[in-house]
C-alpha angles and dihedrals in degrees: 000000000000123000140173092274098050114125134203110269116261108239090210097053097040096058111115109289092342095116097059094105108004118102134203102236095189097075139050133043109328099223092048093046091047094051093045088054099037098047096063088044089050090048089052089053091048091052092047092048094046087052092054094041096049090046088051089052090052092048096043096046100038101034104024139233094308091060092045091052088048093055090046091055091044095049094049089051091051090050090054093050094045087053090068089070102022093088092057089053090051091050090051091050092052093047091048090050093051091046090051089051090051091050094240107142095174090054088054089055093046092053093045093048094049092048092053092045090055101037101050096059090044090053092056091046092053091047093053095043093046093050092053097045101038094114092051092048092052091046091055089051091054090232108194112262097243091052098041098086092046091048091052092053093046096046096047093054091047089054089061088064095054098100092049093041094051094045091047091049093047093052092049091050091048092051090054088053088060090051096259111129096152101068093054088050092054095051094041085056091052092049093047093047093052094044095048093045096048097044099077091038094056097034095052100026096241118187113343093341118108120243104257104164115199090352087063092053091055092043090055089057092050092051094044095051093046095050092046091050092052091048092048094051092049090049093051091055094042090054093042089236122196086247096055113105119207135176111328090009089071087079086076088074086075101085115255110227096221093050093045089051091052091047091052097045094043101026100045094064090047090049090047088051089058090045090052088055091045097048092045089051091048091050089049090048089054089057091045093049088059088065091064140255095297092058092044090052091046091051090048091052092047090051089056088057092045091056087068094045092054096044097091090049092051093045093048091046090053091046092050091048095049094044095046092047093054093044092050089049089052090045091242096144090151088075100046101083091043091053089054094049093050090049091053092049094049090048095054091049099045101035092042090054092051092048090054091050092050093052091048099045105024094122094058092046094049093049088064090065103029108027126234095279098048119126088219096061098088091039089056092049090052091051092049094048095049101041113025098084090065091075091077087066090042088058092051090054093047093055093047092046090047091055095047098044090051086076095043097263102144112137096072095052089047092055090047091054093047091054097043095045101044116025092028110033101028091035091057093042094052100029098049097038094093089058104031101029115205090348088075088066092055097042089054091069101061094036090052092049092049090052090050092053094048093050092044089054091052090051093049093051100039108015126103097243094122090064095055127098129204104181120088119213118280123245092266092047091052089058092048104023098167102037113121115237126226091282093056096252131112119252089251093053093047090070099035109074117190118260092255096047092102089060098041098061116083115245117255 
């Protein structure tokens, strides 16, 4: 029965079985919609972090502090290399979200196909390059001598997984752009379960498996990511997902020039933002490694704890980005500022609670990774006490950045990260070290995150992010680029709201 609130069916969500997990993020109560999207994203982060943490426990307990320091150096290197392509995945996610909001299913497929056509070759190139230059990378890091050989073995095997890891990550990000946060959670769970289960088997040689040590830990990750990727792809086709390409749609795997251009112009600054974080972390790790293996292991264990502290911030930032992208695509600017405010409120509540728990129970958490007799235990407690509170400000910045990048505004956040990571964080770490000793390293983290939040707030209030546009024209619009649509606006104008549009719409 039709009523005054009936809407035209969404061709994406009404495809057979395609609407099982995807959500329309342009309607409904904002706090409820945000939580229903953010909680599965948060669960995915929990699973990923539990995977890394449990594996760190296996490595630290079975193979010792040298091996734990080796995996810390290897994982930071991997984060840096993934950052080269992460921005392109984020740009694809935003464009998919805006296309979903505009009810353009073929544009969703075009963006997804182009992203896959670009990412897969890059993944193989990174794998080959990383395998060849692993010793040089670890040398630049100043990896402690006892851990260097182990790190080389670990890192080279992990490089083999790069094509599967990047493709898996891209598909999960793209699904969130369509509003589906549940499917990524399921397959992250599968990957984590396989990785955690296989680690002790391959490290220790349980049952018929050979004893492979740190090589086995890395091999478990390769196997888990590959199996999860295969399962995810099969599920997308079984559900007839908006991302599944069939028949003539396979031509979208040949990169579209307009979409690639948008990915480069919008994605490159986001990728550079990740690289800024990575290189600053690597520079910081070089300073930390000078303090010895015990401090490097303590920092690695503390990072495992911090992954949990920052999870709500990352999930809420992703939720804000996906929701704002779809609402901008649907021209629902009246909801954008409210989405941001709810994201900030949830972050302060959730992240603040986790920070308090870390400060209260840091000893028990660190013992899991280091053992009760480790020299790094008290060092880790000192790091956690000094630096953990900064993640409340980190969360504020993530929500604000998520909102702004949803409309393709990426240069401002990049400049903010450059300033907060280098002059602020590294400047404090190096400049105050003669007076504060190793404490200068740890104080640089919260001060840098506070500076990031303050600058992000200034950009949100006074920057030009509302005038940006992330979505390139669709195939039909490219053929008739200046033809007014049914609303009397050009295709370009349909996606480029005026700077005051967010104020002009009445609140819901």
